[in-house]
N, C-alpha and C positions, 0 to 999 in steps of 0.2 A: 455885412452882406445884405442886399435887398433883392428879392425875387419878384418879378413882374410876369403877368401873363396877358396876352392879347385875347381877342375873342375867337381866334382860329382853333385852339385846342385847349380849353381850360381844364379838361379832365386830366390830360397828361401833366399839366403844371401842378394840379392838386396832388397827383401821385408823387411827383418830384418833391413837392413841399412836405408831404408826409414822410417820405423816406429821409429827407434831410432834417426833419423835425424843426423846420424853419417856416414861419408863416409867409404867405403871399402879401405883398405890399398893397394897401388899399388904393385902388385906381378907379376913376370914373371913365367908362368907355361908352360913348353915345354916338348917334348918327343925327346929322341935321336932316331936315325934310328932303333936301336935294341929294342925300346920300353921302355927303362929306363926313369924315370921321372927326370926332372931338375926343380929346384925351386930357384928363386932369389927374395929376398925382396928388393924392390927399396928404401923404406924410412927407416929412422933411427928409431929403436924401442927399443933402449937401455933404460932400466928402465921402460918400458911400460907394461900395463896389456893387454895381448894378448888373443883374442878369435878366434879360427880357426873353421869355420863352414864347416863340411864335413861328410855327411852320408856315410857309407861304403856299399853302394848298388851296383848294377850291373854297370860295372864290379867290383866285390868286391875286387879282388886282387889288381887291379890297384889303386882303390880309397883308399884302406887301406894303400898301400905303399906310395902313394902321401901324405896322412895325416901324416905318420911317418916322411917323409922327411921334411915336412913343420914344424913339431914340432922341429925336430933337427936343422933346419935353424934358427928358432926363439930362441932356447936355445943358439946357438952359437953367435947369435946377441945380447945376454945379455938382453933378455926380463926379467922383474921382476917376472911375473907369466904367465903361459901358460895354458889356458883352452881349451880342445878339445870339441867342441860342435858337438855331434854325434847324430842327431835326430833319425837315424836308426843305431843300433849297429849290424853289420853283424857277421856271424859265431856264433850267440847266440843260435841256435837250438841245438848245441852239447855242453850242459852245464853239462853233467854227463856221467859216463860210464854205459850205459845201455846194452852193449854187451862186450864180451871179445875183447881186443886188439883194442880199438877205442880211438881216442884222445878226449880231452876236449878243443875244440878250443876257447870257450868263455874265458877260463882262459888264453890260449896262447895269444890271442889278448890283453887282459888286461895287461899281462906282457910286450908285445911289446910296447904298448902305454906308460907305465910307464918307460920302459927302454929308450924310445926315448926322454923323458924329459917332458912329460905332468905333470902338477902340480894338475890338477883338471879335472874331466869329467862331462859334462852336457849331459844327454841322455834322451830319452823319450820312455816310454812303452817298457822296456826291455822284452825279451821273457820270462824270469823268474826272480823273485826278488833276488834270491841268487847270481846273477851275480854281484851285487853291492859289495858283499863280496870277489870277486875275485881280487879287486883292493886294493892296499896299500896306495892309495891317496883318497881324498874326492870325492864322487860321488853325484851329484845332479840329482835325478831321477824325471822327470816330467811325467804327465799323460795327454793324449789327451782328457780326459773326459770332462773338461770344455767346449771345443770347440764342441765336438760331442753331448753332452747333450743339449746344447743350440739349435743345429739344430734339434735334435729329438723332442724337445718340440714344435718346430714350425710346425711339421708335423700333429699335432692334432690326434695322435694315439688313437684308441678306445680300452679299456680294454688291455693296453699294458702289454706284458710279456717279460722280458729280458731272453735270452736263452744263455746258455753256450754250445758250440758245443762239449765239452769234459770235463772230470773231472778236468783237469788242469786249466780251465778258470772259475771255479765256483766263485772264489773270485772276479774276475773282474765283472761277471754278477751280483753278489750279491751287489757290490758297485753301479753299475748302477741302479739296482732295487730300492735302497734307494733314489738315486738322482732323479729318474723318478717317485717315488711313484708307482711302478709297481710290477707285480708278477714275479716269478722266475721259470725257468724250465731248465732242464739239459738233454742233449742228450748223451747217452752212446756210445762211439766210440771205435772201435778196428782197429788199423793201421796195414795193411798187409805189406805195403812197403812205400817208400817215396811218392808215387803218388796214391796208392790204399788204399781206406778207406772202412771199413765195419761198418755201423750204426746198433746199436743193439736195443735201447729202449729209450723212453722219460720218464723222471721223472718230473711230474707236469702237470697241466691242461692248455691246449692251445686252447680248442674248442671255436670258435667264437672270438678269440683274435687276436690283431695285435702283431706279434712277431718280436723282434729285436735280431738277432744272433750277438754276440759280440766275437771278437777275436783280438789278437794283430797284426797278419799279415796273408796274404794269397798270394799264388803264383799260384797254379793250381786251387784254389777254390773248390777242391774236398770235403773238410770237410764242407764248407758252403753249397754247392749244395746238398750234401747228407742230411744234417740237415734240409734244407728247404723242401725237398721232404717229410721227415718224419713228419714235422710240418703240411704241407698241408694235408697229409694223415690223420692226427689226428684232423683235423677240423680248423686249423688256418685260419683266414680271410685274412690276409696280412702278408707277410714276408719281412722284411728289414734286411740287413746285414751291420754291421759297424765294420771296422778294422782301426787300427792306421796306419799300413804300408801296402800299396798295391804294391806287387811285380808282379802284373798280366802281363802276356804276351799275345800274340794272342790266345794261347790255353786256358788259364784261362778265357779270355774275352768271348770266344765262350761258355765255360761251363756256365758262368753266364747268357748269353743270352738265352741258352737252358734250364735253370733251373727254379725253382719256385720263385726265388728271384726277387722282384719287383724293388728294388733299392739297390745299393751297395754304402755305404758311406765310404770315407777314408780321410786321411789328405795328405798334400803336404810335408810330411817329406822326401820323395824321389820323383824324377821326375816320372810323369805318362807316361807310354809308349805311343807313338804317334799313334800306329797302332791297337787300340782296337776296331775299328768299332763303331757300335751302342750300345755299352755296357752301361747299365743304371747306370752310375757312377757319383757320386757327390763328388767333391774334396773340402775339407775345409782347410783353411790355418791356420797353427800353428805359423806363423811368429811373431804375437804379443805376443803369449805365450812365445816363445823362447827369443824374445826381452826383455820382462819384466824380465825373469830369468837372462839374461846377465847383465842387468842394476843392478839388486839386488846383483848379485855376485860381480860386480865391486865396488859397494858401501858397500859391506860386510853387506848386509841386509838379512832378512829371506826370503827364497824361498817357504816355506811351505804354505804361504797364497795364492799362485797361485793354490793350489789344490782345493780351495773352489769353489763350483758351486752355 
């Protein structure tokens, strides 16, 4: 087995390497003066099982291109199998044609990864389940729920209610409600633009309850903050938000600080921005989860047992 890391999130790769007690393969990652990526694999990988750890987060274009180049380099170095470990799969929000003359970038990226030479994809909490079907190669889809639920249980929530901030997240909230033995509520949302959200109604009883808003990702936190305000107005005692991928920048962190959200929980699937100020953010590591999945794939074992909480 050979573990590689790109420049997107070397800290996560180091954690996975330490957990597996397996060193990262020596690689040269450089930029040409015009911004092009250069990759050179220092060690012999002929006939090896290769895992490239690279979330396609900000800067998405650079990290995606670097991942494609690393896959191509490994293929040309005669690796026996190449698995792209993509904890955060970028460009996933455009997964269908909801307007005339728009692209389906989630499918485009799937085509690029396959064309570059990836034999397998390991991802976590994709924006929508159907993205797995965009690939013509095997996809192992992990969930951050085992890590997040363990932490939520430690909070000692009273009368917990799992809340979906929109209709698309009902399945996730329903799954968490079973794992937490909690109630379920849904916030009806109408999106005006990429940054402007209009909250409409709440389905479910949240009066006097500790609410947990669940989503796969957040960037401006507009959806989470709007839902939290509606929950507090409806009598919620405490509001916690939990997301798998935090794309928060300074504006999103400010929105969280000024909102009714008492705590935002996320994972380290992507690096957390360093300039978030006093944002009430709790970061949970998914290194062990990804490490176990890598080990099981390498030994051709079942990955589904990792879904159990």
